[in-house]
Structure formats: C-alpha cells, structure tokens
N, C-alpha and C positions, 0 to 999 in steps of 0.2 A: 151242055144243058145247064143254063143258068138257074140257080136255085131261088125260088120265090119266097116271099114272106110266108105264105101258106105251107110250102114245103118244109121250111125250117121249123115253124111252130108245130106242124103236125108231127114231125119226127121227134121233136122235143117232148111232146105229150105222149107219144107212143112209147118212148123209152124212159119216161118219168125222170127227166133230168132237172135238177134244181140246184140250190145253193150249197156250197161247201168249199173246200179249198182247191186250188187249181194247180194244174201241172206247170203252167208257165209263170204262175205267181212265184216270186222269189221264195224258195224253200229248199233246204238241203239237209243232209246229215243222217247218219245212223245213230251215233251216240258220241259222247265226248272223246272216245278212243278212236274214232274214225274221222280224222281231221280233214280228209278229202271232201267231206260232205257237210262241213259246219259253217260255211259262209253263206250269207244272203246278199244278193245284189239286185238292183233295179235293172230290168231289161230295157233295151232301147225301144223308144216309141215306134210303133209300126207306121209306115207312111199312109197317107190318105189314098183311098181308091180313086181311080179316074172314073167319074160317073158312078154307076152302081155296080161296077165290074169287080168281082173277086175271083180267086182261083176256082176253076171248074172241076170240083172234086168228083170222084166216081160215084155213081148212083148205087143204091142198095141192091139193085138187080145186077150189078156188075161184079159181085163177089167172085173171086177166083175159085177154081176147082182143085182137086188133088190135095197133097199134103200141105202145100203152102196155103191153100184155101182154108183148110182145117185150122191152121195156125192163126190166120186172120180172124176167123170166126171165134175162136177161143179168146184171142186178144180183145176182140170187140166186146164179148160177153164179160170179160174181166174188167174192162173199162166201164161199161154201162151198168152192170149189175155185180159190182165187186163183192157185195155182201153174200151173194148166192153162188158165185163161181167157186168150184170145189177146191182150187188151190189158192186163188187170190184171197178168199175170205179168211184163210189162216193167218194172214198178215194184217188184218184189219182189227184194230183195238177200240173202235168206236162205232158209230152208226152211219158212216159215210160211204158213198160210192164215188169212184174217181170222176165220174161224169157229172157230178153235181154242179161243177163250175164250168163245164164245157158243153153248152147246150147243143141241141140237134145231134145227139150221139157223137159229140166231139167234132162236128163239122161246121157249126155256125160261125160265120165271120164275126169278128169283134167279140167273140166269146172263147178266146184261146183255143182255136181249132187245131186238131192234130196235124192237118196238112200244112199249117203254118209253123209248127214246132219242128217237124222232122228235118227240114232242110237247113236249119241253122246249127245243128249239132253233127259231129263234135265241135266244140266251141271253146276257145281259150277265154278264161275269165280271170282278169288280173287280180281280183280281190282274193281268190284262193290260189292264184298263181299256178294253175295247171289246166290242162285240157279236160273239159267235162264231156262225157258221153251221154247219149240219151238213156242208156242203161242206168247211169248214175243219177240222172235227174228223176227218173221214175222211182228209184229207191228212196230218194229224198222225199218225194211226195207221199210214199207209204209211211215214212218215218213221222212226218209232220201232219199232213192232211188226214191220214188214216190212223194216226197214233199207234203205229205198229209195235211200239215197245210194250203195249198192254195187250197185244194179240196172242193167240194160241202159239204162234211161232216165236214170239218174243222179239221180233224185229222185221225189217223189210225182206223182200225176196233176196236170195243170194245172187251175187253178180253172175251174169250169163246163165241164169236158171231158165228152164223151159217157159215159165210164166213170163219172164221179161222178154224172152224171144218172141212169144206169142203177142204180147202187147206191142212190141216194136214192129212186128209183122203187120198188125192192124194199122199202125201209124204210117208205115212205109206205103201200104196199099192206099191209104187215104190221100197220100201226097203224090200219087202216080201222075207223072207229067209236070209236076211243079218244079220250078227252077231251084237248083241247089245253091245254098249260100246266100240267098236273098231274104231280106226282111220284108215279107210280103204284106200288102195291105190286108187288114183284118186279122193279122196274126195273133195279137194278144187281146187286151182290153183297152178301151178308150179311156184315157186319163181324164179325171175331173179335178180341176184346180180347187184348192182349198178356198172356200168363200171368205170374203172380207170379214164376215161376222164369225169366222171360225166354225165351231160346231156346238150343238147343244144336246146333251144326253136327254134332258127332259123333253125337248121337242121331238127328239128321235123316238122316245117312248110312245108319244101320241101317234106318230106316223106308223110305228110298228103295230100298235093295237088296231089301227084303222086299215092297214094295207097288208100286213105280214102274218099276223097271229092266226088268221083263218087257215093258213097252210102249215105254219111252223109251230103252232100252239102258243098260248099266252106265256108259257114258261120256257119257250125256246127249245123244247124237247123234240120237235118234229112229230111226224106221224108214221106209224108202221102197221102192217097187217098183223093178224094174230100169229102168223108163223114167222114173223120177224122181217118180212120184206119191206124195204123202205118205200114210203109213199112221198113224204117230204122230209128233208134232212134236218137234224138238230142244228141249231145255231150257237148254242152254248150249253154248258153242263158236261157231264161225263161222256156223252156220246158225240160231242162236237169235235171239230179240229182243235189241235192243241195250241199252246202259247208260242210255238215255233213256226206254225203255218203262216204263209204269207197273208192269208185272209184276215189275220188278227190285226193287220195294219189298217188303220182307218181309211187312208187314201186308196189302198188297193180294193178294199171292200166297197168303197163308194164308187169306184170306177166300174166294178162288176154290177152293182145294184142299179146304177143309173140307166144302163141300156139293156139289162136283162130281167129286171124285176119291177113290179110283180109279173109273174109269168103270164103271158097272154096279153098283157097291157103294154109292156115294152118289147122292142124288137131289135136285137143287136145288128142284124144284117141291114135293116133299113135305117139304123141309127136313130130309132124312135125311142124317146124316153117318156116315161109316165111320171117321173119325179124330177124336180129341179135339182141343180147342183147342191143347193143348201139342204134340201130334203135327203138327198143321197148321203151326204156327209153326216147329217144328224142321225139318221137311222143306222148308219154304219157304226157311229160312236156308241149308240145305245146297245146294239148287238154285241159289240166288243167291250162293253162295260160289265160283263158278267164273267164269272170264273169258267174255266175250261181245263182240260188236262194240262199238266205241267210241261214246260219246255224241256225236251230231251237233253238240251245243253245246260241244264241246271248247274249252277256254280256253287251251290250250297246255301245261298240266301238270295232273296229277291233283289237286293240292291246291287250286288256284284253281277248277277245274271243280267239285270237291266243295263248296267254300265257296259258290259261286254257285247250283248247281243240285241239290245232293244233301243238303239239310237235312231229311232224313226218315229213316225206318227202312230203311236199306239198308247194304250192305257196300262200296260204292264208296269207294276210297281207304283201305280197312281192310286190315290184314295178316291173311291167312289161309293157313295151311300154309306159312309162310315167304315168302309173295308178297303184295305190296300190289296189291290189285285195282284195275282201271281202265285197264290198259294197252291193252285191246281185243284183237281177234283179227285185225285187218286189217293 
C-alpha cells in the first residue's frame, strides 16, 4: 500500500508532529563521562527513490497483537507523545517529543522515518571507533534533543531498559520487510546546499515572523495545552533542544525545514518545498541564533567547547545581537 500525500499529512496532523531534534540527526552522548556517546558525525546521504517509490511500511491497522504488540504500542506512544508517556516523560528535560522531527508518526519518507533507521544499525562509526547500537542512538537523542540532563530522571533511559525495548519494538515493526543493511531512499533528510549568499539572520527573522511564528510563537516558545501537552514545539529557549542536538546545526535544520515546513505547505514524501534553499538557510540561522540549554559536553567555557565539539555550521560561540551564544538557559 503506497502512502499518498494525504495519508502522510493526515497522520502527521493526527499525531501533532512538528519540529524539534531528530533521531537520525547527528547527536549522541550521555555526558562527558560516557565517551561512547560523545561524537557527532554526518550520516551518508540517502539515495534517490526510483520514481515515487519508497519502502511500503505497515499500516496503522496492522499493529501486532499480544505482548509484542503491547511493546510496539508503548514504543509508538513514547515516540509520538514523549511528554505524556509515563516512563519516557521522566527522561525529558524540555518541551519536546521524539516525533517532532519525524513526521507522519515516524513514517514519512525524507523526514527521518524509523523504517529507514532500523536496518542500518548496529553500525560501525569510525569517528568514535566502535559499533553503535540503536539502543545507544536513542539514548543520545534523549540526551540532546530531549535535554535529559535536566529531566526528573537526570539522564537518558538506562541501556536495555524496558522503555528502550518498547521504542525499538516500534522501530522494528515499522521496518517489517525492509532490507537490512541498506541505505534506503527516503531514510534521512534531503540535504540543502549552502546558498552562494550564505545565510542572513535578519532575513530569517522576517521569514520566521511570516511563516513560523503562528505555530511556534513569536518568542520561539511553542504552544502547549493547559495541562502541558505539546501542540507545537519550542524552537529556542529553556524548552528547546540543547546546544548538542543535531538540529542546532544550520545545515541540518535547513534540510529539515526545506521539505517539512511550514506544516501542510511542504511535503517530504512528494519532495515538495514551500521555501527556497536560501529561505530555509536563513530561517534556520535565525532559529539557531537564540540561546537554548547548554551542551551536555560542556568543557568549562564556550571557546574550548566550541573548539572540541562545534566545528560545523552553527552559531555556538558566535556573537549575535551583541551576545556570544553558548551560555545556555539553565
């Protein structure tokens, strides 16, 4: 059953999936004393799909029964509504859900779908010189995208915990029938080359006000119900992803924004963009020109942290609006 534009957007709206940090976005680490999780690397670009064909993932009416089915359902709920899940929420130190950067309930092609992630792990990564498991990758996402250090639990889920088993059960189920070890079309985000004109924070501000503020608020704080359920995620400030999350990279955020935002105008499956490359880079720069929680790999000062961990397209330790970014919000 090939998934249509309407199927994907309908599911995205149903599960309230919006922007935040991504599972396949480079992000790792528990803290400085857990060196197995402290490296960030760019993932290999996914190949182009032939025609409009992507992996035929299971439908929502195909959820399994029994104990495995319960694990899949729990993992799906933890992924989509992390802030409400009874165990997952203990590891969230901000206002994010895992699914904010994986549209269509983690199923939409070109929006880091879980069916594309499952089959490439375990995976050797030369930059940290060891085999990374999916368990490890999820823990890294809690550390950075969910700012787990500021959570009730004080860190990400423990290795091999029931929560991680449930989330991996959901991912395994989503990839049912997918080839193992292949970089599938639609796996990650589509890259957007840096424009010849670079990027402009001031232009990005205008784009944000016109296209993004209606959902994410003028101050980037997102929108929530009275009981704390997320409607639209924060993009900066204390409830946003932290300075270690992959989405703080301007190029990464631009790639996500170009084909996923504004919600309902862009479509990752159809590779339909509402913004130009230049606009995507500009608004990404504006979004990431604001403070957010500190990088968990903090080296004691911004300069040394930037030198060791931020040798990429970002604004950490850069002066913007008279302020040198990287102080954090905590």
